N, C-alpha and C positions, 0 to 999 in steps of 0.2 A: 659582510653583507648588510644592507640596510633593512630596517624593519618593513618598509614598504615592499621591497623586493621579495622578502619572505612571505608576506601576506599575499602578494600577487601570485607567487608559486602555489601557495595553499589553495587559493581560489581557482586557479587553472586546473589543478589536480582534482579538486572537489567537483568542478564542472565536468571534467572528463569522466570521472567515475559515475556521477549521476546520469550523464548522457548515455554511457555504455550500458549501465544497468537497465535504464528505461527502454533503450533500443532493444536490448535482449528480451525484456518482457513483452515488448510490442511484437517482436518477431515470433515469440512463443505463442502469443495469443492469435496472431495471424495464422500460424500453422494449425492450431486447435480449431479455429473457425473453419478453415479449409477442410479438415478431416471431418468435422461435425456436419458441414454441408454435404459432403459425400455420403455420410451416414443417413442424413435426412432424405437425400435423393435415392437411397437404397443402392448406392454403388459399392459400399462396403458393409459388412455384416456386424462389426463390433467396434466399439470405441473405448473399450476397457482401459487401454493403455494411455489415453489422454485424460482420464478422470482425475488422477492425482495432480497432474499439471494444472487442470482447470481449478481444482480446489486451492492450490498454492497461489495461482494468479488472482483468484477471487479474494483471497486473504490479503495479498499485497496491495490490491487495488482498493480494498475496503468496501467491496460490493458483494453482498451475500446473494446466493441464488434464492429465488422465491420458494415459498412453501407450496406444495401441491397436495391435493387430496385425491387418492385413487381407490376405487373399490377393489377389494381383494377377497377371493373365496378362501375360506378356512374351514377345516372340519368342525362340526358342531361338538360342543363339550358333552352333550347328552347322548348323541348317537354318531359314532365315527363315520357312518355311511352317508350322513346328511352334511351338507355344506351350508354355511351361512356367509353372507356378505358383510364385511366390515370396511370401514373407511380408514385408510392408511394415510397419514399425513407425514410428509418428510420433505426434505429439500428436493427441488426439481432435479438436481444433479444425481440424487440417489435413485430417482425413478426414470432416468433418461433411457434406460435399457428397454423400457416398455413400449417405446415408439408411440406414446400418446401425443396427439397433435398439440394439445394445450401445453403439455410439459415441454415438448420440443420447441415450440415457439417461444416459450418463456426462457428456456436455456439459451437459445440463439440470441434473443434480445439482450440477455444478461452478458453474454460473451461479447457482443458488440459494444455494450457500455464499458466493460472491462478494457477492451481494446482502446476505446476513446480516452479512458483515464491515462493509460500509458502513453498514448500519442500526445496528449496535452502536457503531460509531465516532461516528455522528451523535448517538446518545443519550448516549454517554460524554462528549461535549463539554460537556454541561450538568451533569455530576456534579462536585460539589466535591472528592470523593476523587481523581478523576483529576487535577485541577489541583494539589492538594496533592502528589501523587506527582510531577508535572512539576517543581514547585519543589524538592522534596527531592532528586530524582534528575536534576536538570538536566544535569550533566556526562555521565552515562551516556546520556541521550537524545541529546545532541549528538554523542557519539562513535558511537552507533549509526547516526546519519546518515552518518558516514564509514566505515561497515562495520567498526567495531571492536567486537567483542562485549562485552557487559556483564560477562562472566566473566574478561576479560583483566586482566592486572596493570596495564596502563596505565589502563584504565577505573576500576579500584578505587583506584589512586593519585590520579587526578584527583578522584574522588568524595570521598576522604579530605581532600584539600587544600581542596576546596569546603566540606566540613562544618566544617573548622577555621577557615578564613578568613572565611566569610560572617558568622557571629555577631560576630567581631572587627570586621569592616567595618561592621556595623550599629551596634554599640555605640560605636565610635570614629569615626563618619563625619565629624563636624565637625573633629576633629583631623587625620584623614587628608586631608580636603579642603583644609585650610589648608596642610599639608605639600606637597600636590600643587601648589597654586597658587604657593607659595613656590618650589618646584623649577622650575616652568614659567616663573616670572618671572626666574630666573637664566639660563635658556637664551636 
């Protein structure tokens, strides 16, 4: 098989995997939005079972749920019969069971943003510009996976080395292959 054919197969498989994953996340977010809207309209009483899914989708989309402050009654430390009000701040998703309108609106808008991320990633998968950017900026994409920012010196250095050695490797691949086979034969 030729190198081009193997690369073509690789990109088709990568495209299919990326499309299937993002389509799956998109459908999960659609289902969560539907369930949450039913909860919002008081058609169902609990959404406990979708909260782990929402947390996972939030993490995969890179969109955190907003923080919310809610007043909570707690027993007083000096007299257990008295209560005091404290401000409790946590993720809106943690407070969603309270049916606070502010929290519910914030959660719903965050869910819609998460859905739009997966929708755009799904459509982006079929864009030739996206795949050209992946090929041209492959080292940066790989280093981003390891939480090394694209603006770091390491990322820029790897990108420069990639841009220099990739054309050389493409033009002299037969010579490089013969040198590599000769070297491996000596081992």
